[in-house]
C-alpha positions in Angstrom: 10.0 45.8 18.9 8.2 43.4 21.2 6.6 41.5 18.1 9.8 41.8 16.3 11.5 40.0 19.4 8.7 37.4 19.2 9.1 36.7 15.6 13.0 36.3 15.9 12.3 34.0 18.8 10.1 31.9 16.8 12.5 32.0 13.8 15.3 31.0 16.1 13.6 28.1 17.6 12.6 26.7 14.3 16.1 27.1 12.9 17.7 25.4 16.1 15.1 22.4 15.6 16.4 22.0 12.1 20.0 21.9 12.9 19.3 19.4 15.9 17.3 17.1 13.4 20.4 16.8 11.0 21.9 13.3 11.6 18.8 12.1 13.3 16.8 9.1 11.9 13.6 9.5 10.0 11.0 7.1 8.4 10.4 8.5 5.1 6.9 6.9 4.9 5.9 9.9 7.2 5.4 13.6 6.0 8.2 15.7 6.2 7.7 17.3 9.6 10.4 17.4 12.5 7.8 15.9 15.0 8.5 12.5 13.1 12.2 12.6 13.6 13.3 9.6 15.8 14.7 9.8 19.2 15.1 13.2 21.4 16.5 16.6 20.1 20.1 16.2 19.0 20.2 12.3 19.4 22.2 11.8 16.1 22.4 8.4 14.8 25.5 9.4 12.6 28.9 11.0 14.2 29.1 14.7 14.0 31.8 16.8 15.3 30.3 18.6 18.3 33.6 19.9 19.9 34.5 22.5 17.4 31.5 24.9 16.8 30.8 28.2 15.2 28.1 30.9 15.0 25.7 30.9 11.9 24.0 34.0 11.1 20.6 33.8 9.4 20.3 37.6 9.3 21.4 40.8 11.4 19.0 39.6 14.2 19.1 35.7 14.3 22.2 34.0 15.3 22.5 30.3 16.1 25.4 29.7 18.5 27.9 26.9 18.6 26.9 25.0 15.6 29.1 22.1 14.7 31.7 22.8 11.9 30.0 19.5 10.1 27.0 21.7 9.5 26.7 24.3 6.8 24.0 27.0 6.0 23.2 27.5 2.5 21.0 30.0 0.6 18.4 28.8 -1.8 16.7 30.7 -4.7 13.0 31.7 -4.0 10.1 32.0 -6.5 7.4 30.0 -8.1 8.1 26.8 -9.7 5.8 24.6 -11.7 6.2 20.8 -12.1 4.4 20.6 -15.4 2.0 17.9 -15.9 3.3 14.3 -14.9 2.0 10.8 -14.7 2.0 9.1 -11.3 5.6 7.7 -11.4 6.9 10.6 -12.9 5.8 12.8 -9.9 6.8 10.2 -7.4 10.4 10.3 -8.9 10.2 14.2 -8.9 9.5 14.1 -5.2 12.0 11.4 -4.5 14.7 13.2 -6.5 14.0 16.4 -4.6 14.5 14.4 -1.3 17.6 12.7 -2.6 15.8 9.2 -2.1 16.5 6.4 -4.5 13.9 3.7 -5.3 10.4 3.5 -7.0 8.3 3.8 -3.6 6.4 6.9 -2.9 7.5 8.9 -0.1 5.3 10.0 3.0 5.4 13.7 1.6 4.2 12.7 -1.8 1.5 10.8 -0.3 0.3 13.6 2.0 0.7 16.2 -0.6 -1.9 14.6 -2.9 -3.9 12.8 -0.2 -3.2 9.4 -1.6 -3.9 6.1 0.1 -0.4 5.0 0.2 -1.1 1.9 -1.9 0.8 2.4 -5.0 -1.3 0.1 -7.3 -4.5 1.8 -6.0 -3.1 5.4 -6.4 -1.5 5.0 -9.7 -4.5 3.2 -11.1 -7.1 5.9 -10.2 -4.5 8.8 -11.4 -4.3 10.2 -14.7 -2.1 13.2 -14.2 -0.4 15.1 -11.4 0.6 18.9 -11.4 2.2 21.0 -9.0 2.3 25.0 -9.0 3.9 26.7 -5.9 5.6 29.6 -4.5 8.8 28.8 -2.1 10.5 31.0 0.2 13.4 29.4 1.6 15.0 31.4 4.5 18.1 28.6 5.1 19.3 25.2 4.2 21.1 23.3 6.8 23.0 20.6 5.5 25.5 17.8 6.9 28.6 18.3 5.1 30.7 15.3 6.7 31.6 12.9 4.1 31.4 9.9 4.3 28.9 9.8 7.2 29.5 7.1 9.9 27.0 5.5 11.7 27.2 5.6 15.6 28.4 2.3 17.2 25.5 2.0 19.4 23.1 1.8 16.2 25.4 -0.7 14.7 25.1 -2.8 17.6 21.2 -2.8 17.4 21.0 -4.6 13.9 19.8 -7.8 14.1 22.0 -10.3 12.9 19.1 -12.8 11.7 15.7 -12.4 10.2 14.0 -11.6 13.5 10.7 -9.6 12.7 10.4 -8.3 16.3 14.0 -6.9 16.5 13.7 -5.3 13.0 10.5 -3.8 13.6 12.0 -2.3 16.8 15.1 -1.0 14.8 13.0 0.7 12.2 10.6 2.1 15.0 13.4 3.5 17.1 15.8 4.8 14.1 13.5 5.0 11.0 14.7 4.2 7.3 17.0 7.0 6.6 19.4 9.7 8.1 18.3 13.3 7.7 21.3 15.0 5.7 19.5 18.5 5.0 16.6 20.5 6.3 15.4 23.9 4.6 13.5 26.1 6.4 10.9 29.1 5.3 7.6 28.8 3.8 5.7 27.3 0.9 2.4 28.1 -0.8 1.6 25.1 -3.2 -1.3 24.0 -5.3 -1.5 20.2 -6.0 -3.5 19.2 -8.8 -4.9 15.4 -9.1 -6.7 14.4 -12.3 -8.5 11.1 -12.0 -8.5 8.7 -14.9 -12.3 9.3 -15.7 -11.4 13.0 -16.6 -11.3 13.6 -20.3 -9.2 16.9 -20.3 -6.1 16.9 -22.3 -2.6 17.6 -21.0 -2.7 20.9 -22.6 -6.1 21.8 -20.9 -4.7 20.6 -17.5 -1.5 22.7 -18.0 -3.5 26.0 -18.7 -5.8 25.1 -15.9 -3.1 24.7 -13.6 -1.5 28.1 -14.7 -4.7 29.9 -14.4 -5.1 28.7 -10.9 -1.7 29.7 -9.8 -1.9 32.9 -11.7 -4.8 33.9 -9.4 -3.2 32.5 -6.2 -0.1 34.2 -6.4 -0.9 37.5 -7.6 -2.7 40.4 -5.8 -4.0 41.6 -9.2 -6.5 39.7 -11.5 -4.6 37.0 -13.3 -3.8 36.8 -17.0 -3.3 33.7 -19.3 -2.4 33.3 -22.7 -5.9 33.5 -23.8 -6.6 36.7 -22.1 -8.1 37.9 -18.8 -10.0 35.3 -16.9 -12.2 36.4 -14.0 -13.2 34.2 -11.1 -16.9 34.6 -11.7 -16.5 33.5 -15.4 -15.0 30.3 -13.9 -17.8 29.6 -11.6 -15.1 29.4 -8.8 -15.2 31.1 -5.3 -12.4 33.8 -4.9 -11.9 32.6 -1.2 -10.7 29.1 -2.3 -7.6 30.7 -3.8 -6.6 32.2 -0.4 -7.0 29.3 2.0 -5.9 25.7 2.3 -7.9 22.8 1.8 -9.0 20.0 -0.8 -11.5 21.0 -3.5 -13.2 19.1 -6.3 -13.6 21.5 -9.1 -17.1 22.8 -9.9 -18.8 22.2 -13.1 -20.0 25.8 -14.2 -16.7 26.7 -15.6 -17.5 27.4 -19.4 -14.2 27.0 -20.9 -13.5 23.4 -19.4 -15.5 20.2 -19.1 -15.0 17.3 -16.9 -13.6 19.2 -13.9 -15.6 17.3 -11.3 -12.9 14.6 -12.0 -10.2 17.0 -11.1 -9.2 17.8 -7.4 -7.4 20.9 -6.5 -5.4 20.7 -3.2 -4.0 23.9 -1.4 -1.4 23.7 1.1 0.8 26.1 3.0 3.9 25.5 5.1 5.1 28.2 7.2 3.9 31.8 7.7 0.9 32.9 9.6 -1.9 30.5 9.2 -4.5 33.4 9.7 -3.3 35.3 6.6 -5.4 34.2 3.8 -4.0 36.5 0.9 -0.9 35.1 -0.6 1.1 38.4 -0.3 0.2 39.1 3.0 1.1 35.6 4.1 4.5 35.8 2.4 5.4 38.8 4.5 4.9 36.5 7.8 7.1 33.7 6.6 10.4 35.3 7.9 9.1 35.7 11.5 7.2 32.2 11.3 9.2 29.8 9.1 8.5 26.0 9.1 10.5 23.1 7.7 9.6 23.0 3.8 12.1 20.3 2.6 14.4 17.5 3.8 16.9 15.5 2.1 17.9 11.8 3.4 20.4 9.1 3.2 19.6 5.5 3.6 20.8 3.8 6.9 21.2 0.7 5.2 24.1 2.2 3.0 26.0 3.2 6.3 25.8 -0.7 7.4 29.0 -1.8 5.3 30.6 -4.8 6.9 27.9 -4.9 9.8 26.5 -8.1 10.3 22.7 -8.6 9.5 22.8 -5.8 7.0 20.9 -8.0 4.4 18.0 -8.7 6.7 17.7 -4.9 7.6 17.8 -4.1 4.1 15.0 -6.4 3.2 13.0 -5.5 5.9 13.0 -1.6 5.1 12.6 -2.4 1.5 9.2 -4.2 2.1 8.1 -1.7 4.6 8.8 1.0 2.2 7.1 -0.6 -0.7 4.0 -2.0 1.1 3.8 0.9 4.0 2.0 -1.2 6.7 1.1 0.7 9.8 4.3 1.1 11.9 2.7 -0.8 14.9 1.9 -3.6 12.6 5.4 -3.9 11.2 6.3 -6.9 13.2 3.4 -9.0 12.3 3.8 -7.9 8.7 7.5 -8.9 8.5 6.5 -12.3 10.1 4.4 -13.1 7.1 7.2 -12.1 4.5 7.6 -15.7 3.6 7.1 -17.2 0.1 3.5 -18.3 -0.8 2.8 -21.5 -2.5 -0.2 -22.8 -4.4 -1.1 -26.3 -3.3 -1.4 -29.0 -4.8 1.7 -28.9 -7.0 1.4 -31.1 -10.0 3.9 -33.3 -11.5 5.5 -31.7 -14.8 7.4 -34.5 -16.0 7.4 -34.1 -19.9 5.4 -36.9 -21.6 4.0 -38.1 -18.1 0.1 -37.7 -17.5 -1.3 -38.9 -14.3 -4.2 -41.3 -14.8 -7.6 -39.4 -14.9 -9.6 -39.9 -11.9 -13.4 -40.9 -12.1 -15.4 -37.8 -10.8 -18.9 -36.6 -10.6 -19.9 -34.1 -13.2 -22.1 -31.0 -13.6 -24.0 -30.0 -16.7 -25.5 -26.5 -17.2 -27.9 -27.0 -20.4 -29.2 -30.1 -22.2 -26.3 -30.0 -24.9 -23.8 -28.5 -22.8 -20.3 -29.8 -22.1 -19.9 -31.8 -18.9 -17.8 -30.3 -16.2 -16.1 -32.9 -13.8 -15.4 -32.1 -10.2 -12.2 -33.4 -8.5 -13.1 -34.5 -5.2 -9.5 -34.7 -3.9 -8.9 -33.3 -0.5 -6.5 -30.8 -0.4 -4.5 -30.3 2.9 -1.5 -28.1 3.9 -0.9 -29.1 7.5 0.3 -26.5 10.0 0.8 -23.8 7.4 -1.4 -20.5 7.3 -3.6 -20.4 4.3 -3.7 -17.1 2.6 -6.1 -17.6 -0.3 -7.9 -19.9 -2.6 -8.7 -20.4 -6.3 -10.7 -22.5 -8.6 -9.2 -24.2 -11.6 -9.8 -26.4 -14.6 -7.5 -29.5 -14.9 -7.0 -32.6 -16.7 -5.9 -33.2 -20.4 -9.1 -31.6 -21.8 -9.2 -28.9 -19.0 -12.6 -30.2 -18.1 -12.0 -30.8 -14.4 -12.7 -28.2 -11.7 -10.5 -28.1 -8.8 -9.8 -26.3 -5.8 -6.5 -24.8 -4.8 -5.0 -23.3 -1.6 -2.3 -20.5 -1.4 -0.3 -21.1 1.9 3.1 -20.0 3.5 6.0 -22.2 2.7 6.9 -22.2 6.4 5.3 -21.2 9.8 6.1 -17.7 10.9 8.3 -17.5 13.9 5.4 -15.8 15.9 3.3 -18.9 15.5 5.9 -21.4 16.7 5.0 -21.5 20.3 1.3 -21.9 19.4 1.5 -24.3 16.2 5.1 -26.0 16.2 4.8 -29.9 15.6 5.1 -30.9 19.3 2.1 -28.7 20.1 -1.1 -30.7 20.6 -3.9 -28.8 18.7 -6.4 -31.8 18.4 -7.4 -33.3 15.1 -8.5 -31.0 12.4 -12.2 -31.0 11.5 -13.9 -30.7 8.1 -16.9 -28.2 7.9 -19.4 -28.0 5.1 -23.0 -27.0 4.3 -26.0 -29.2 5.1 -26.9 -31.3 2.1 -30.7 -30.8 2.9 -30.4 -27.1 3.0 -31.9 -26.2 -0.3 -32.0 -22.5 0.5 -28.7 -21.9 -0.5 -28.8 -23.8 -3.8 -28.6 -21.7 -6.9 -28.6 -22.6 -10.5 -25.5 -21.8 -12.5 -27.6 -21.3 -15.8 -31.0 -23.1 -15.9 -33.1 -24.0 -12.7 -33.3 -27.6 -14.3 -29.7 -28.4 -14.3 -26.6 -28.0 -12.1 -26.9 -25.8 -8.9 -24.2 -24.5 -6.5 -24.5 -24.7 -2.8 -23.9 -21.1 -1.8 -23.7 -21.4 2.3 -20.9 -19.6 3.9 -18.6 -22.1 5.6 -17.3 -20.9 8.8 -16.4 -22.6 12.0 -18.9 -22.2 14.5 -16.4 -22.8 17.5 -14.4 -19.4 16.6 -15.4 -16.1 17.9 -13.8 -13.0 18.2 -11.8 -12.6 21.3 -12.3 -16.3 22.2 -9.4 -17.3 24.4 -9.5 -21.1 23.8 -7.9 -20.5 20.5 -8.9 -19.9 17.0 -9.7 -22.4 14.1 -8.3 -21.5 10.7 -8.5 -22.9 7.4 -5.8 -25.5 6.4 -7.5 -27.7 3.7 -10.3 -27.5 1.1 -12.3 -30.0 -1.2 -15.1 -29.9 -3.7 -18.1 -32.2 -3.9 -21.2 -32.9 -6.0 -24.7 -34.2 -4.3 -26.3 -36.1 -6.8 -30.0 -35.1 -7.3 -30.0 -36.1 -11.1 -30.0 -33.4 -13.5 -30.1 -30.7 -10.6 -27.0 -32.0 -9.1 -25.3 -29.7 -6.5 -21.8 -28.4 -6.3 -20.6 -27.6 -2.9 -17.4 -26.7 -0.8 -16.0 -28.1 2.5 -13.1 -26.4 4.5 -10.9 -28.2 7.0 -10.3 -26.4 10.2 -7.1 -26.7 12.4 -7.0 -25.2 16.1 -4.5 -22.6 16.7 -4.4 -22.2 20.4 -3.1 -19.1 22.3 -4.5 -16.8 19.6 -7.7 -14.7 19.3 -9.3 -13.2 16.1 -9.1 -9.4 16.1 -11.1 -8.8 13.2 -12.5 -10.6 10.0 -14.0 -9.6 6.6 -15.6 -11.3 3.6 -13.7 -10.2 0.6 -15.3 -10.4 -3.0 -12.4 -8.5 -4.9 -9.8 -10.7 -6.5 -6.1 -10.3 -6.0 -4.7 -7.8 -8.4 -2.3 -10.3 -9.8 -5.2 -12.6 -10.9 -5.0 -13.1 -15.0 -7.9 -13.5 -17.0 -9.5 -16.9 -17.4 -8.1 -18.0 -20.7 -4.7 -17.0 -19.4 -4.7 -18.9 -16.3 -5.8 -22.1 -17.8 -2.5 -23.4 -18.3 -0.6 -21.9 -15.3 2.1 -23.4 -13.6 0.3 -25.0 -10.8 -3.2 -25.4 -12.5 -2.8 -29.1 -13.5 -1.6 -31.0 -16.6 -0.5 -29.1 -19.7 -3.4 -28.4 -22.3 -3.0 -28.9 -26.1 -4.0 -26.7 -28.8 -6.6 -29.0 -30.0 -8.7 -28.9 -26.5 -9.0 -24.8 -27.1 -12.7 -24.9 -27.7 -13.5 -27.1 -24.9 -11.4 -25.0 -22.7 -13.4 -21.8 -23.7 -16.9 -23.4 -23.3 -16.1 -24.7 -20.0 -14.0 -21.5 -18.7 -17.1 -19.2 -19.3 -18.7 -21.2 -16.2 -15.9 -20.9 -13.9 -14.1 -17.6 -12.2 -10.4 -18.4 -11.7 -9.4 -15.3 -10.3 -7.1 -15.7 -7.3 -8.7 -14.8 -3.9 -5.8 -14.1 -1.8 -4.3 -11.2 0.7 -0.7 -10.6 0.9 1.7 -7.8 1.8 -0.3 -5.4 -0.5 -3.2 -5.8 1.6 -2.7 -3.7 4.6 -1.8 -4.6 7.5 -0.3 -7.6 5.6 -0.9 -10.6 7.8 -4.5 -11.8 6.9 -5.3 -15.7 7.1 -8.2 -17.6 5.5 -10.9 -18.4 8.2 -13.9 -19.2 5.8 -15.1 -19.2 2.4 -18.3 -19.8 0.2 -19.1 -20.8 -3.3 -21.6 -18.5 -5.3 -22.8 -17.9 -8.8 -22.5 -14.3 -10.4 -23.4 -13.8 -14.1 -23.5 -17.4 -15.0 -20.3 -18.1 -13.4 -19.3 -20.3 -10.4 -17.3 -17.9 -8.1 -15.3 -18.4 -5.0 -15.4 -15.9 -2.1 -13.2 -15.6 0.9 -13.4 -14.8 4.8 -10.1 -13.3 6.0 -9.0 -12.6 9.6 -6.5 -10.8 11.5 -5.2 -12.4 14.7 -3.9 -11.3 18.0 -0.8 -13.5 18.6 
């Protein structure tokens, strides 16, 4: 009787916590666990009638007393459910639909279930198919039934009326992104199957594979499939795997499937006794040890009709859910939600061509086409630089130039340090030494043009230096004339940013995901003068020597507030490349 009493107490505790979670704020970037609810227990952000209550009976032994009449208890069907084989976005939508959440962003529960990184681009690119097979034992579903929901006045008053990243981040941290509208408690035992893009298995093979694993896990007896009896020893699988939790890359010894090393199987349970490995025995413990197995939500911003500042909070929550910066970085992430511009911006007046400048040139072979180099100094003033790229410009697309990506305006957090009235001293150009031939690399042949690959960094900037940091605000290409072995080099312009320190830096060799292939970018909007079809052969000849990928970091690169603090030219596979050093600052 004592054991039963303890079981009832645990179930009652979970049920009461679930009821108290209704109407509270929640950040759906997190997994569906009560510990991630915002505020203290019972601190609802929507109005709920707490004066008129009644008792809710879960069973003959568990009674919840004085529960608001705005909260109802529903019984959900239990049993096994299979999602089928889905692509990444189909499974994302499946999770969102179950949580009653609209939008194409992944929920924290989805990311957690399949052990994803949280970057939609990366996760979708590496995933071929996703599948779920689970056994669900819902004991009760508690739901807010008051409609329409009304946001508490104290919550409305904290909505920022302008784009103030600090206040917006504080609101999301305190109240979350959504309101909890229902909580289901019970137990679930789910298998998540992640097929990587490198896996050659067909949809039918994956479907049968998922079914076989599910049959084995959810049955006391040996499982059967449409093809007959399958034994664990025949599959080369450890029987213990089916009665445990964890993530397992599948072994290669199964004779009836090839390529299972490119499939990850994840076993997860919620509720019940963790010490019970056998599924049937575990299921018997769910009633005495339930946990939250599902939640549904409603967006806070949908409750802000007529509230000043709604559009700013809507935008902040939207980008937060899309890019998922760490919550502690959200303020700085929002500070950098400013349009980005590539400089220089060329005139696009129809029929107007600016005069071709006289430029030094590079040549990579005896009879090769000359590549001219623009020595124009590109400077963006007091605007943070977030990327660099190389471009071919001119009527013939035979002039190499460098472009800078920068924020269109200064983030608010930098105004005290970098506003126009703040004295920062004159900017300084930094570049490689002309005599230092250790860094010279030929593009094609050693008797022809080279590139100085020396890294360019400001020697006065150190991590944690309290005197301020030096960040890039300009760039220039140049050529040292050594006859046929002339050398391309790059200089960077550095401006001091007082009152800030460098937190972390990295050299990035990976182009931005949005970079287009060379031929496609030759005539891009800001890449120079328009090209004609008659110059296509020249473009193709010269573009094979220049990597025009955009090297930049934006909101898709956590934590989303990187600045350029260095760079270098290089030669890779016969192409002139650009590599960039980025830094995060302490403001």
